N, C-alpha and C positions, 0 to 999 in steps of 0.2 A: 760513297759520300764525297762531295766535293771539298769537304773540310775535314781531312783526316785527323787533324788535331783534336777534333771533338771526340773521336773514339779513344784517342790516347788519354783524354781527360778522365775517362771512366776507369782506366787501369790503375794508375797511382798518382798521387799529388806530385811526385817527383817527375813523372813523365810529362805532366802538364807544364811544369816549370821549364823543362828542357825543350818543349815543343815551340816555345816562343809565341804562344797564342796571344792575341789581343783581347781586351774585354769585349764580350759579346759573342765569342765563339763558343760553340757547343751544340750538339744535337739536342732535340727536345728532352731526351732521356738524360743526357749529361747535364743539361741545365736544371732539370728537376732534381738531380742528385745534389747539385750545388745550392739551389735556392728553395727547394721544396715545391715549386710550382712552375718553374720555367723562367725565361728571360726574353725580353723584347729589346732589340737594338734598333733604334729609329733615329732618323736624322732631323735636324732643324736647319733652316737655311733662310738667309735674309731675303731671298727671292721668293720665299713661300711664307707669307704672313700667317697663314693658318697654323703652320708648324710652330711659330713663335708664340701664338696665343695658347695653344695646347700645352706647350712646355711651361710657359709662365704660370698658367692656372693649375698645373699639376693634375689635370683631369685623368690622364692615363694612369698615373700612379694610384690615384684614388679608385678608379674603376677596376684595376687589376690586383689591388692589394689583397682582397679576400681570397683570390685564387693563388696567392703566393708568387705572382709573377713580378719580377723586378724589371725596371725600365732603365735603359742606358741611352742617353742622348749623345749623338755625335754630329758635329757641324759639317755640313757640305759647303765647300767654297764655290762650287759650280756643278752643273749637271755632269760634267766629265768626272769630277771627284766622287759624286754620288754613285755613278756607275762603277767606278773602281771599287768603292766600298761594298757595293752590292755583289759584285762579281767575286771579290775576295772572301765574302762571308762576314765581314765586319758589321754590315748592316743587314737587317731583315727587311726593313722598309726605308725607302729613300725617295727624295724629291728630284725630279728632273723636268726638263722641257720635253714635249712630245717627240721632237726630232731626235733628241739624245736617247730616249727610251727605244725608239725604233732602231737607231744605230746599234745600240748595245744588243738588242734581241737579234738583229740580223747577223751579228758577229758571234752569236752563240751564247750570250749571257742569258741564263734561264730565269728571266723576270717576267712578271705580268703586271699590268696596270689595273689597280683596284679602285681608283677614285680620280676624278678630275678636280684639282683643288682651285684652279682659276683659269680665266682667259685673260692673260695680261698683255698689255703693250709694254713689254719689259726690255725689248731690244730696239736699237736704232743705230744709225751711223753718226758718229760724233767727230767734230774737228775743233780746232782752235779758231777764234774769231779772225785771226790774221793769216790763215793758211791759204786763202784764195780758193778754197774748195767750197763749192755751192751746190754741186750735183754729183751724182754717182759717176758720171762720165769723167769727172775731173780726177778720179782715182788712178787713171792709167799712168803707169810709171811711178806710182807712189808707194809708200810703205804704210800698211794697215795692220794694226794689232787686232787679234781675235783669238778666242779660246776654242781650239778645235774640239769638235764633239759636243758643242753647246748651241743653243738657239741663236745667239748673236753671230756665230760663225756661219750657220746656215742662212741666217738673215742676210749676211753679206753676200753669200753666193747667189741667193735669189735676186738681190738688188742688182748685182753685176749682170746677171743673165737678162733681167728685164731691161737694163740699159744698153744691152748689146756689147758688153765689155767681157772679154775673155778673162777668166780668173788668172791665167798665166801672165796677163799684162799688169797684174798687181802683185807686189811682194807682200805676202801675208806672214806676219810674225806671230808665232804661236805663244801667246802669253796668257797667264791667268788673268781674270777680269780686273782685279785691282792693279796688277802690274801693267795692264794695257792702258789704264787711265794714266798711271804714272809716266809711262813711255810717251803718251800723247802730250802731256803737260811739260815734259822735259825736252820735247822736240825730237825724240828718238824715232817717232813715227809721225806720219802726216794725218792719220785718222785712226779711229778706234771703233770696232763693233761693240757697242756698250751694252751693259746690263744693269737694270735697276737692282738695288738702290744706289749703287756706285755711280750710275749714269746720271741720276737725278742730282746727286751731290756735285758732279762735274758741271752740269747745266747751271746750277746755282752759282758755281764758281766762275762762270763766264764762257764755258765751252758751248758749242752750238750743235744741236741735233739737226743736221742738214738733210737727213733723209729718214722719214718715218713711214711705216706701212703696217698697220695692225694685222693685215692678212698674212704677212710674212712671219708673224709670231705664232709658234705652235702653242698649244695649251700647256698648263701645268699638270704633269702626270705624277701621281703617287704610285710608286712601284714596289712590289714585294718579290722576294725570291720564291720560286716554286717550292723549294724545300720547306720554307717557312709556312707557306699556305697549306701544304700537305700535313705538316707536323703540328701546327698551331692555328687551325682555322678559327677557333673561338677568339684567340687574341687578335687575329687579323680583323675579325668582325668588330671587335672593340675599337681598334684603330679607326676604322671607317666610321663607326658611330661617333667617335670623338671628333673626327674631321667635319662631319655634318653638323654636330653641335657647335663647333667653332665657327663654321660658316655663318650660321644664323646669329651667333653672338657677335661676330665681327661686323655684320651688317647693322645690327642694332646698337653697337657701341663703336662707331668709327673713330671717335676721338681717343678712346683708350687703346684701340688697335694701332693708331698712329704712334701713341706714346710707347707701346711695346716694341714696335718696329724701330723707332728712333733709338731707344735704349739698346736693343740687341745689335743694331748695325753701327752704333756710335755716330749717328748723323743728327743734324738739326731737325726738330719736329716739322718744320716747313718742308724740308726735303722728303721726310717720311710721308707727309700729307700728299705730296705730288705723286709719290709712288702708289699710294692707296687709291688715289683718284683715277689713275690709269690702269688699275687692276680690277677686272670684272670678277667679283666673287659670286655674283648671282647667275651662275652657269649650271647647266644640267651636270650633276656629278657622275652620272653613269657613263663610263667609257663606251663610245659607240660610233655612229655614222659621222657625226661632225668631226671627230678626231681622225677617222679613217680617210675622210675626204682630204684633210690637210696633209696627212702623212703619205697618201698616195701621190700627191704632188711633189713632196719633198724627197721621197724614196729614191727615184731615179738619179737624183743628184749625187747620192752616196756612191752609186756605181760609176758615174762619170768622173768623180774625183778620186776613185780608187779606195774610198773608205769602206766599201763593201764589195765583195768579189763578184756578185752577180745579182741580176734582178730576181732570180728565183729565190735567193736568200731573203730579199726584201719581201717578196710575196708570202713566203713561209712565216716570216716574222709578223706581218700584218694579220695573218690568219690566227696567230697564237697569242698576240700581245695583250689584247683587251679582254678584261674579265669584269662584267657588270654584276656578278652574282652577289657581291658583298654590299654594293650600293642598293641593290634591289631589296635587301633584307635590313637595311640600316634603320636603327632606332635611336635617334639623337637624344630622346628622353631618358635613355639609360645612363647618360653621362650627366652627373650633377655638377652644377657650377659651384665654385668655392671662392 
């Protein structure tokens, strides 16, 4: 097992304490011993509005209560952080961009994508109004903040390649999304590969989105560990059911969705509205050809930048990453609104 602390939890309570386990660790049997029915550790993220709706409404807690399954919510600050939590076993289910999911799977993280939660325009290149930067080519010799392993980072690489700019001609500072915005506004960097909703707040504050291209944004991927899918497939199905219920609810209740995002992200409702407006929730939730087409384009960049060892690893990951079996059986009606 990749989480030996789970086995230790079955031995004695003292062994559990000594193991330093975090909440959410435990095999299905260990979780059953502790809760009587199991445990789901799932993330919420401001870049995934459906996760915020599900958490706010308590739909998973309600749907899983009769089975004795407890729900633990953990915030993901970015796709890279969600990947870290999935790989460590702190999360069973986590939200990432498609590019980040492919990167993780290519580097050995045993995850599978079980739902596509959105097709967002959540990344763009951002600068200050007085920087003199108006096009991607202006970034030569400049400092750019980006969170490696996330969609904005790969958005930046694609934008540079399209403009004929070598990535080595730009100094990329690896900063988490919020820190990237702070670095831009403090003058520590000249540009930032931004991510909503932080990016929308920066735009409202006067920063400029000088390069946008929705085709360079990969989809929103809901990923689960293979261990979780094997040990708790019924719970995984309930998660997908909840996501599909939330998708319909969010489209029918856009104003309340905006309110939920604004409160969760601590942003003005007008900023949240801008984020929701450029987030396409009306997308086929089944992981499939559309996502493969995007990832097949992005994958070779991982090899070129040294983020993945070989194209063979990319190809293996593409063959194993997407799992549409849960969406094909999804029944949103099993999730009751509260």
